[in-house]
C-alpha positions in Angstrom: 0.1 -0.2 0.3 1.3 3.6 -1.0 1.3 6.3 1.4 1.9 9.7 0.3 3.5 12.4 2.1 2.9 16.1 1.8 4.5 19.1 3.0 1.0 20.2 5.1 1.9 24.1 4.8 -0.9 26.3 3.6 -2.5 29.5 4.3 -5.2 27.8 6.1 -6.0 27.8 9.5 -4.6 24.8 11.6 -7.4 22.1 12.7 -6.8 19.7 15.4 -9.2 16.6 14.2 -7.8 14.2 16.7 -9.7 14.9 20.1 -6.5 12.4 22.0 -4.6 15.1 21.0 -5.1 17.1 24.5 -6.1 14.1 26.7 -4.0 11.1 25.5 -4.8 8.1 28.0 -2.2 7.7 30.9 0.0 4.8 30.6 -1.0 1.7 32.5 0.8 1.2 35.9 1.6 -1.8 38.1 1.4 -2.1 41.6 4.1 -5.1 41.3 7.8 -4.2 41.9 9.5 -4.3 38.4 13.1 -4.5 37.5 14.6 -3.7 34.3 16.1 -6.4 31.4 18.5 -4.8 29.3 18.0 -6.4 25.8 20.4 -4.2 23.5 23.5 -1.6 24.0 21.4 1.4 24.5 19.5 2.1 27.8 16.3 2.6 26.1 16.5 -1.1 24.8 15.2 -2.7 27.7 11.8 -4.2 29.4 10.9 -4.7 32.5 9.7 -7.8 34.6 7.8 -8.3 37.7 9.6 -9.4 40.7 6.8 -11.4 42.1 7.6 -14.4 39.8 9.4 -17.2 41.2 13.3 -16.8 40.7 13.7 -20.1 38.2 10.7 -18.3 36.0 12.1 -15.0 36.1 15.3 -16.2 35.1 13.8 -18.5 32.4 11.8 -15.6 30.9 14.9 -13.6 31.0 16.9 -15.8 29.0 14.1 -16.1 26.4 13.7 -12.5 25.8 18.0 -11.9 25.7 18.1 -15.1 23.0 15.5 -13.3 20.9 16.3 -9.7 21.8 16.7 -9.5 17.6 12.9 -9.8 17.5 12.3 -6.2 19.2 12.2 -3.2 16.9 13.7 0.0 18.7 13.5 2.4 15.4 11.8 1.9 12.2 15.4 1.0 10.8 15.0 -2.4 13.0 12.1 -3.2 11.0 13.1 -4.1 7.4 10.5 -4.0 4.7 8.0 -7.4 3.7 8.5 -8.6 0.5 5.1 -8.0 -1.1 5.4 -11.8 -2.5 5.0 -12.9 0.7 2.6 -10.3 2.4 0.6 -7.6 0.7 -2.5 -5.7 2.5 -5.1 -4.1 0.2 -7.9 -2.2 1.3 -11.3 -3.3 0.1 -13.2 0.1 -1.3 -17.1 0.4 -1.9 -17.7 0.4 -5.8 -19.3 3.7 -5.4 -16.5 5.3 -3.4 -14.7 8.2 -5.0 -11.1 9.6 -4.2 -10.9 12.2 -1.4 -8.0 14.7 -1.3 -8.3 16.2 1.9 -7.0 20.1 1.4 -3.9 20.9 3.0 -3.7 22.0 6.7 -1.1 24.2 8.1 0.9 23.2 11.3 2.7 25.1 13.5 6.4 25.5 13.5 7.0 23.1 16.1 4.5 20.3 15.0 5.7 21.0 11.4 9.7 20.1 12.2 8.6 16.9 13.8 6.6 16.1 11.0 9.4 16.7 8.5 12.0 14.9 10.8 9.4 11.8 10.8 9.1 11.8 7.0 12.3 11.9 6.4 13.0 8.9 9.0 10.4 6.9 7.5 11.6 7.7 3.8 14.9 6.7 4.5 14.3 3.4 5.6 11.7 3.2 2.9 8.4 2.8 5.1 6.7 5.2 2.9 7.7 7.0 -0.6 6.5 9.9 -2.3 3.7 9.7 -4.9 3.4 12.3 -7.4 0.0 11.3 -8.9 -2.1 10.8 -5.7 -5.6 9.5 -5.9 -6.3 9.5 -1.9 -4.5 12.2 0.1 -4.9 12.4 3.7 -3.1 15.0 6.1 -1.0 14.3 9.1 -2.2 14.8 12.6 0.0 15.4 15.6 -1.1 14.1 18.9 1.0 15.0 22.1 1.8 11.8 24.0 2.0 11.8 27.8 5.6 11.9 27.9 5.7 15.4 26.0 6.8 14.0 22.9 4.6 14.0 19.7 3.2 11.1 17.6 2.7 11.3 14.1 -0.6 10.3 13.1 -3.0 10.1 9.2 -6.3 11.3 9.5 -7.9 8.4 7.1 -11.5 9.4 8.2 -12.3 9.7 4.6 -10.7 6.4 3.1 -12.2 4.5 6.5 -15.9 5.9 5.2 -15.1 4.4 1.7 -14.3 1.0 3.1 -16.9 -1.6 4.1 -17.5 -2.3 7.7 -15.8 -5.1 9.1 -18.5 -7.9 9.9 -15.8 -9.7 12.1 -15.4 -6.8 14.8 -12.6 -7.7 17.4 -13.8 -9.8 20.3 -15.8 -8.0 23.3 -13.2 -7.1 26.1 -15.1 -9.2 28.2 -14.3 -12.3 26.4 -10.5 -11.3 26.2 -10.4 -10.8 30.0 -12.5 -14.0 30.6 -9.9 -16.1 28.6 -7.2 -15.0 30.7 -8.5 -16.4 33.6 -6.4 -19.5 35.1 -3.1 -18.5 33.6 -0.2 -18.0 36.0 1.4 -14.9 34.2 0.3 -11.9 32.0 2.5 -10.4 29.4 1.7 -6.4 28.5 3.4 -5.5 25.1 4.0 -1.8 25.5 2.8 0.1 22.4 2.6 3.4 24.0 5.9 4.4 22.9 5.6 3.9 19.3 3.9 1.8 17.1 3.9 0.9 13.3 
């Protein structure tokens, strides 16, 4: 799937479409004491484990994490592209849908600089590429994270409206929580710092 990049600078007034921009959810906290497991050479390349697990279990999990540390992605450069012959995602569009090209929205200087850096990084690692003749065009929306940094999202409102509704929605949270009962351990995937 191609994503287009734009400069988002125009004479129009800036508009924040994402209601999460000002009150992004707080990161979950744990009552259990935790310790850090270093998985890479940099300090930020670590994960946390609970101290309440038995020592042998903790050590086993730690060994598995360290043996598979190459599976963790700490930056976009750590996630090489997937060969389209192996996996390719395509959107199903309603037959009557017409392409929508959103008009450019102006970003304030601080947000524009962050967008330019993020686009340059994603272009460099070939996550995105510039498309000259685009049929669908969506603006980026900057969302402030709880740590004060910015997250770049894309306003795909028009594209989402042009896609048929999923007839198999995600299972209810009650069922997901119910399915965890009886297990001795719970793993929390930290997707709060970044995602792709």
